[in-house]
Each structure stands twice: as structure tokens, then as C-alpha cells.
N, CA, C and O of each residue as an XYZ file, in Angstrom:
324
protein
N     140.731    270.159    -18.087
C     140.238    269.282    -19.126
C     139.643    268.033    -18.488
O     140.284    267.418    -17.636
N     138.445    267.649    -18.879
C     137.822    266.473    -18.258
C     138.533    265.188    -18.640
O     139.172    265.091    -19.689
N     138.405    264.206    -17.763
C     139.022    262.912    -18.019
C     138.168    262.126    -19.003
O     136.940    262.213    -18.987
N     138.831    261.360    -19.858
C     138.102    260.528    -20.810
C     137.426    259.380    -20.069
O     137.974    258.835    -19.111
N     136.232    259.020    -20.524
C     135.494    257.889    -19.961
C     135.227    256.906    -21.089
O     134.839    257.304    -22.187
N     135.435    255.628    -20.819
C     135.159    254.579    -21.788
C     134.277    253.525    -21.139
O     134.368    253.282    -19.936
N     133.425    252.904    -21.939
C     132.568    251.830    -21.437
C     133.031    250.529    -22.051
O     133.327    250.459    -23.244
N     133.091    249.485    -21.215
C     133.516    248.194    -21.725
C     133.069    247.063    -20.832
O     132.358    247.267    -19.848
N     133.497    245.860    -21.191
C     133.131    244.652    -20.471
C     134.377    244.050    -19.842
O     135.430    243.981    -20.475
N     134.255    243.617    -18.597
C     135.379    242.981    -17.911
C     135.612    241.602    -18.521
O     134.694    240.786    -18.594
N     136.844    241.348    -18.959
C     137.172    240.056    -19.549
C     138.093    239.228    -18.652
O     138.239    238.024    -18.863
N     138.715    239.863    -17.650
C     139.563    239.126    -16.718
C     139.606    239.852    -15.383
O     139.686    241.080    -15.336
N     139.553    239.075    -14.285
C     139.679    239.653    -12.943
C     140.635    238.832    -12.093
O     140.518    238.826    -10.868
N     141.576    238.141    -12.719
C     142.481    237.245    -11.998
C     143.514    237.997    -11.151
O     143.976    237.479    -10.135
N     143.877    239.216    -11.567
C     144.885    239.967    -10.833
C     144.252    240.678     -9.638
O     143.055    240.968     -9.631
N     145.074    240.949     -8.636
C     144.588    241.628     -7.444
C     144.428    243.118     -7.729
O     145.365    243.765     -8.196
N     143.244    243.664     -7.450
C     142.916    245.080     -7.614
C     143.031    245.548     -9.062
O     143.207    246.739     -9.318
N     142.933    244.622    -10.001
C     143.025    244.966    -11.417
C     141.978    244.194    -12.202
O     141.757    243.008    -11.955
N     141.340    244.862    -13.141
C     140.466    244.176    -14.093
C     140.930    244.556    -15.495
O     141.448    245.650    -15.721
N     140.734    243.637    -16.422
C     141.027    243.927    -17.817
C     139.693    244.150    -18.508
O     138.804    243.299    -18.468
N     139.568    245.313    -19.142
C     138.308    245.738    -19.733
C     138.465    245.793    -21.249
O     139.395    246.411    -21.767
N     137.536    245.136    -21.955
C     137.525    245.179    -23.416
C     136.578    246.286    -23.856
O     135.386    246.261    -23.547
N     137.130    247.270    -24.590
C     136.357    248.408    -25.080
C     136.223    248.268    -26.590
O     137.208    248.085    -27.305
N     134.975    248.357    -27.060
C     134.712    248.224    -28.489
C     134.359    249.580    -29.066
O     133.590    250.338    -28.473
N     134.919    249.882    -30.217
C     134.556    251.109    -30.923
C     134.099    250.741    -32.322
O     134.602    249.790    -32.920
N     133.153    251.492    -32.835
C     132.611    251.253    -34.174
C     132.824    252.503    -35.016
O     132.650    253.627    -34.544
N     133.199    252.288    -36.259
C     133.363    253.399    -37.179
C     133.076    252.925    -38.595
O     133.110    251.728    -38.884
N     132.797    253.865    -39.459
C     132.550    253.550    -40.850
C     133.872    253.546    -41.607
O     134.638    254.507    -41.537
N     134.132    252.472    -42.322
C     135.361    252.368    -43.099
C     135.333    253.424    -44.209
O     134.330    253.553    -44.912
N     136.422    254.177    -44.373
C     136.392    255.285    -45.319
C     136.214    254.858    -46.781
O     135.623    255.597    -47.568
N     136.714    253.683    -47.149
C     136.622    253.252    -48.537
C     135.440    252.308    -48.774
O     134.706    252.446    -49.753
N     135.271    251.351    -47.866
C     134.236    250.344    -48.053
C     132.860    250.791    -47.570
O     131.853    250.184    -47.935
N     132.804    251.830    -46.765
C     131.550    252.369    -46.221
C     130.776    251.340    -45.392
O     129.549    251.401    -45.301
N     131.490    250.415    -44.802
C     130.859    249.433    -43.924
C     131.216    249.771    -42.480
O     132.247    250.388    -42.215
N     130.357    249.362    -41.553
C     130.648    249.566    -40.142
C     131.651    248.517    -39.686
O     131.448    247.319    -39.883
N     132.734    248.981    -39.076
C     133.816    248.108    -38.626
C     133.884    248.168    -37.114
O     133.769    249.243    -36.524
N     134.074    246.998    -36.475
C     134.218    246.947    -35.022
C     135.675    246.669    -34.678
O     136.287    245.744    -35.213
N     136.222    247.480    -33.779
C     137.580    247.264    -33.292
C     137.532    247.227    -31.771
O     136.797    247.995    -31.149
N     138.313    246.337    -31.173
C     138.350    246.245    -29.718
C     139.764    246.490    -29.218
O     140.747    246.278    -29.928
N     139.832    246.937    -27.985
C     141.114    247.171    -27.330
C     140.948    246.835    -25.853
O     139.904    247.114    -25.263
N     141.969    246.238    -25.258
C     141.923    245.881    -23.844
C     142.674    246.914    -23.021
O     143.751    247.368    -23.406
N     142.092    247.284    -21.878
C     142.703    248.231    -20.954
C     142.811    247.581    -19.584
O     141.882    246.903    -19.146
N     143.939    247.781    -18.902
C     144.084    247.365    -17.512
C     143.571    248.516    -16.654
O     144.039    249.647    -16.785
N     142.612    248.232    -15.779
C     142.005    249.280    -14.962
C     142.096    248.903    -13.484
O     142.036    247.728    -13.120
N     142.242    249.918    -12.650
C     142.371    249.722    -11.214
C     140.989    249.524    -10.586
O     140.084    250.336    -10.783
N     140.843    248.441     -9.834
C     139.587    248.122     -9.137
C     139.954    247.886     -7.674
O     140.256    246.761     -7.277
N     139.925    248.946     -6.883
C     140.456    248.923     -5.510
C     139.861    247.824     -4.651
O     140.587    247.181     -3.892
N     138.558    247.591     -4.749
C     137.906    246.648     -3.828
C     137.643    245.278     -4.444
O     136.910    244.473     -3.870
N     138.237    245.005     -5.614
C     137.996    243.733     -6.315
C     136.498    243.462     -6.449
O     136.036    242.340     -6.241
N     135.754    244.498     -6.797
C     134.293    244.436     -6.810
C     133.739    243.778     -8.072
O     132.705    243.112     -8.018
N     134.419    243.959     -9.210
C     133.859    243.521    -10.490
C     134.463    242.200    -10.941
O     135.622    241.891    -10.660
N     133.638    241.426    -11.653
C     134.081    240.127    -12.147
C     133.794    240.029    -13.639
O     133.233    240.951    -14.231
N     134.176    238.922    -14.235
C     134.049    238.735    -15.678
C     132.588    238.883    -16.114
O     131.687    238.305    -15.506
N     132.367    239.665    -17.178
C     131.032    239.858    -17.723
C     130.364    241.143    -17.277
O     129.376    241.556    -17.883
N     130.873    241.792    -16.230
C     130.275    243.043    -15.760
C     130.572    244.172    -16.742
O     131.623    244.193    -17.383
N     129.637    245.106    -16.849
C     129.826    246.288    -17.688
C     130.316    247.417    -16.793
O     129.683    247.735    -15.787
N     131.450    248.027    -17.160
C     132.050    249.066    -16.325
C     132.389    250.292    -17.163
O     132.558    250.204    -18.379
N     132.485    251.442    -16.489
C     132.974    252.677    -17.075
C     134.324    252.946    -16.450
O     134.461    252.934    -15.227
N     135.319    253.187    -17.281
C     136.663    253.473    -16.774
C     137.032    254.899    -17.153
O     136.592    255.423    -18.176
N     137.851    255.516    -16.302
C     138.288    256.874    -16.590
C     139.794    256.966    -16.498
O     140.442    256.178    -15.809
N     140.339    257.937    -17.201
C     141.785    258.152    -17.196
C     142.270    258.428    -15.770
O     141.562    259.017    -14.954
N     143.487    257.986    -15.504
C     144.063    258.150    -14.165
C     145.558    258.302    -14.333
O     146.118    257.915    -15.358
N     146.197    258.859    -13.341
C     147.654    258.928    -13.414
C     148.205    257.505    -13.394
O     147.507    256.594    -12.950
N     149.433    257.285    -13.861
C     149.965    255.919    -13.885
C     149.981    255.291    -12.490
O     150.535    255.852    -11.545
N     149.363    254.119    -12.386
C     149.296    253.389    -11.121
C     150.368    252.313    -11.095
O     150.967    252.050    -10.052
N     150.609    251.689    -12.248
C     151.665    250.686    -12.380
C     152.141    250.721    -13.827
O     151.815    251.643    -14.575
N     152.908    249.717    -14.214
C     153.474    249.706    -15.561
C     152.395    249.716    -16.641
O     152.566    250.365    -17.673
N     151.288    249.010    -16.420
C     150.243    248.903    -17.430
C     148.975    249.682    -17.095
O     148.186    249.980    -17.992
N     148.764    250.014    -15.832
C     147.489    250.619    -15.427
C     147.536    252.140    -15.528
O     148.281    252.810    -14.814
N     146.708    252.667    -16.448
C     146.537    254.111    -16.613
C     145.071    254.473    -16.509
O     144.706    255.615    -16.785
N     144.215    253.533    -16.117
C     142.773    253.736    -16.034
C     142.276    253.230    -14.686
O     142.897    252.362    -14.073
N     141.157    253.775    -14.229
C     140.538    253.328    -12.986
C     139.045    253.147    -13.234
O     138.438    253.886    -14.009
N     138.466    252.161    -12.569
C     137.028    251.908    -12.722
C     136.262    253.013    -12.003
O     136.467    253.244    -10.812
N     135.375    253.695    -12.735
C     134.581    254.779    -12.149
C     133.287    254.242    -11.573
O     132.929    254.549    -10.436
N     132.590    253.443    -12.358
C     131.342    252.822    -11.896
C     131.055    251.634    -12.790
O     131.700    251.441    -13.821
N     130.069    250.836    -12.377
C     129.772    249.672    -13.185
C     128.441    249.043    -12.821
O     127.804    249.406    -11.832
N     128.042    248.093    -13.647
C     126.810    247.349    -13.430
C     127.153    245.873    -13.331
O     127.842    245.316    -14.185
N     126.659    245.255    -12.273
C     126.876    243.822    -12.088
C     126.029    243.035    -13.078
O     124.877    243.379    -13.346
N     126.611    241.991    -13.607
C     125.866    241.099    -14.498
C     124.998    240.180    -13.651
O     125.449    239.665    -12.628
N     123.765    239.973    -14.072
C     122.860    239.071    -13.333
C     123.360    237.646    -13.455
O     123.673    237.178    -14.550
N     123.432    236.960    -12.326
C     123.967    235.608    -12.354
C     122.880    234.587    -12.221
O     123.156    233.387    -12.226
């Protein structure tokens, strides 16, 4: 079974080898029929401390690395500074 991939934005890089990624999902509300945005934060493993706040990254499922980390950064795009 393939690993799930999610796209999100790095919101914190203060921890060593860890980034916190905010993933947004959109869906239509079943009763109101309006588009609703929901976000969730994921702790992802970033081995080389390559990504910083504002970068767009793709994370994939991984075996548990620590208490909170179940995702690893697969690839990403640096934000122009």
C-alpha cells in the first residue's frame, strides 16, 4: 500500500531535525453547502534541517520516529527571500 502524501507549509523550524507543517484541507459542508477550510499541524522529520518557516513541503507517512513524529519530509520548495 502506498504511503500517504500531504502538502503543507512549514510554520515552525525551532526544533532540531523537526519541522511543524500546517496542512489545509477543503471540503463542502454537508448542510450549508459552503466550502470549509480546516487545518491540522503535523510534526515531520527533516534530517538536514533544510527547510524553514514559509517553505512549501510534501510529507509522507513514516514509522514512528519519536513521540509526535509519524511523518517525514519527502521534498519541498524553498520560499524566495
